[in-house]
N, C-alpha and C positions, 0 to 999 in steps of 0.2 A: 465651470469648466469650460472650455475655450471650445468651439465649433469643430476647430483641427484635433482637438482631443477625443472627442466625439465620433469622429471617423470611422471606423472599422476598416482595416486595412487587412489584403491579402498576405501570404508568405512573401508573395512576388513583390509587394510593396504598393499594388493598387488598390481602389477603394472595393468594397465587397460587392458593389452594384457593378462592377465591369466593366465601367464606362470605357476606359481607354481599351479595351480588349476589343467592346464593341463597337469602337470607333474604327480602330483595328481592320476587324472581319469585315467591316461595310464599305472599306477601302479597297481590302482585297476583292470583294463582291463587284463593285467597278470597274475595277481595272480589270477585272476576268474577262468583261466583256470587248474591249479594244485589243487585248492578246489575242482573242479567239477571232476576231475580225478581221486581225494580220495573218493570223494561221490560214483563214481561207481563202484571205487575197494569192498568198504564195503558193499553196493548194491548187488554185484555179490556173496558174500558170502551167503546173503539169497538167492540168485538165486541157488546157487549150492548145500544147504541143500534141497530147495524144488523141486531140477531138472527139472528147468523152464528156459531154456535156453533163450538167448535175440535176436530178431528179424529174427527169421526163415521164419516164415509166410508160405507161400507158397513151398519156396523154399526149397532147399538139403542141409544138413549142414557136414562141414569136416572140422575136426578138426585139431588142430595143436600142443598142448599144450603138447603131451604125451612126447614128449623128455625132458620139462626141470622139470619133477615132481622132478628126485632127485634133481636136482641143487636146486629147492624151498622149499623139504626137509632140506638141508644141509644149508641153509639161516636161516630157522627156528630154526634149530637145533642150529645154533650160538646164536641165538638174545637171546633162553631160558638159554643158560650156559653163555652167556654175563649178564643176568640178576641173576643169582645167586650169580656171584663172585660180581658182583656190592652190592647185599644185605648183602655180609659178612664185604665189605671193609665199607659199609656205617652206620654197624649195631649201631655203637656210634653218627648215625646223623641222626635219623628218620625223621624228617622232608625233608630233601635232597632224603632221600632213596625213600619216598614216591612220590616225582615227579620224579627220576630216572625210580622209576617203572613203574608208570604211562605211561610214556614215552616208555620205552621196550615193554610195553603191545600191545598200538599203534603201534609200528612200526613191533611186532607179525601179529598182526590184518592184516596190510598193505599187507607183505609175503603174508598170506592165501588167503588176497583178488587180489592178482595178479594172483594165481594161479587158483581160484574161476575164475577169469574175463579170462582166457585163456579156460577153460574148458566151462564158459557160453556162451563168445561170440565168435563163431565158423567162419570160411568162408561157405558163403553161395551163391551157383547157384541158380536164379531163372530165368526160362526160359517160364514161363505160360504165358509170355504174346508177343506182337507182338516185334520186333528188338529195338522198339527204347524203351519199359519198360524190356526188357530183362537187368541182370545185374549180374555180379560177386561180392560181397561184401567181403571184403578184410580186415583182421582185426588181430591185437596182442594185446589181453588183453584189458584191457579199454583206451588205449590213441592213437590207430591207428585204423581209419575206415575208408577206401577207397571204394567209391561206383563205380565201373567200367562198363560202358556200353557195354554190347555184341558186341554193333555196334563201340565199338572205339577199339577193338581188331583186331589186325593185325597177331599174332602169339601166341602160345603156345607151350613151349616145358618143356620136363622135364632134368632139368640141376642141378646137384649138385655144392654149391660154398659155399668155408670156407673162403675167405677172400675176402672182402668187404672195397671197399674205396669209400668216399664219392664223388659224382660227381653231377653237375647240370642236371636235367631232369629225375634221376634215385633213386628210394625208394627203400631201401633193408631191409627185416624183418626179420632179423635173428632169429631162434630159436636154442637154445645151440652152436651159431655160424655158422650157416648151413644153407642155403635155399637151396630149391630144386627144385622150377617150376619158370621159368622168363617167364613174361608174357610182349610183345612189345603192344604198342598201334599206332594206325595211327593217333590218336589227342588225345592232353594231357588231362589229369584229374587233378582237385584241391584236393590235400592235404593239411592238417591244421596241422603245427608242434605241440609239447608239451607245448608251450606259445600261439598257435593261429596263426601264421604267416603262409600263402597262401603258397603253394609251386605248381608249377605246373610240373608233371612228364609225363614222356612218355616211361619209361619200368618201374616194378616192379618186384622187386625177393622178392619170400615169399617161407616160409615153410607150408608143409604140411605133416602128420601123411600116408598119402597114396598118394602119389604124382600121382603116374601111372593113379588112380582111376580118380582123380582130374582132370589131365590133358585129360583123354578119355572122363570126361562128359563137360567138357569145350569145347571140339572139337565139340562132337557130339550135345549141345546146339548151337555152330555157326552153324551149317550144318541147323539145323532145323529152326532155326530162320531166315536163308538167303533165304530159302525155301517158308516160310511162307509170306516172304515181296517180293520174286521174282516176275516179273511181268508174267502174265499168257498169254501162247504163242496164238498167233492171229490164227482165225479159216482159216479153209483150204477154197479152191475157190469150191464153190458150182458146184457140176456138174449136 
């Protein structure tokens, strides 16, 4: 009997192993992350207009998007210019022009959303709890959000880096092609890529508009949390 005849198929005509269905489900899971990312970008525009930053709570916010404002404005200008040129080129094809115009408007919204996300989703340092609860939240727009427990930080320093090569265990979050703070971890933290793949990192290099202030605050928070969790000295011998 042939191999084709030996294959058991379901009522829907797919192999019993469910390979096509599994592949479709995997594709849906992968596409879910980019779609969720675009939703967060569009929601960030509303937060930007309403001046409602995301996820600060009791912590202190530190901005990082100041250095990319001019670049985002340039992207927006190019998008508007392209839309105007396409309107001229497609003036005799109104149906096609409507589709292209809708895509141009959506692209412009995403560009504005990227800048809005950078403004409304700052880095957050929260040292109000004990050592197990204190954390540093490192973000870049709407697609990177890493929560680092202060207990996992072994060192932090102000370091300007303009060249970033991919390396296992390291996460580079450059803004304007540069990072200004290097964070080394004593234990790995989990980071999810744009498509949702988990990765363990032990070094994070990221940007802040005021890196000296953030490094100083992190070091102070590390000292305070370690003092709060340090064992109390034993009482002296009674006299």
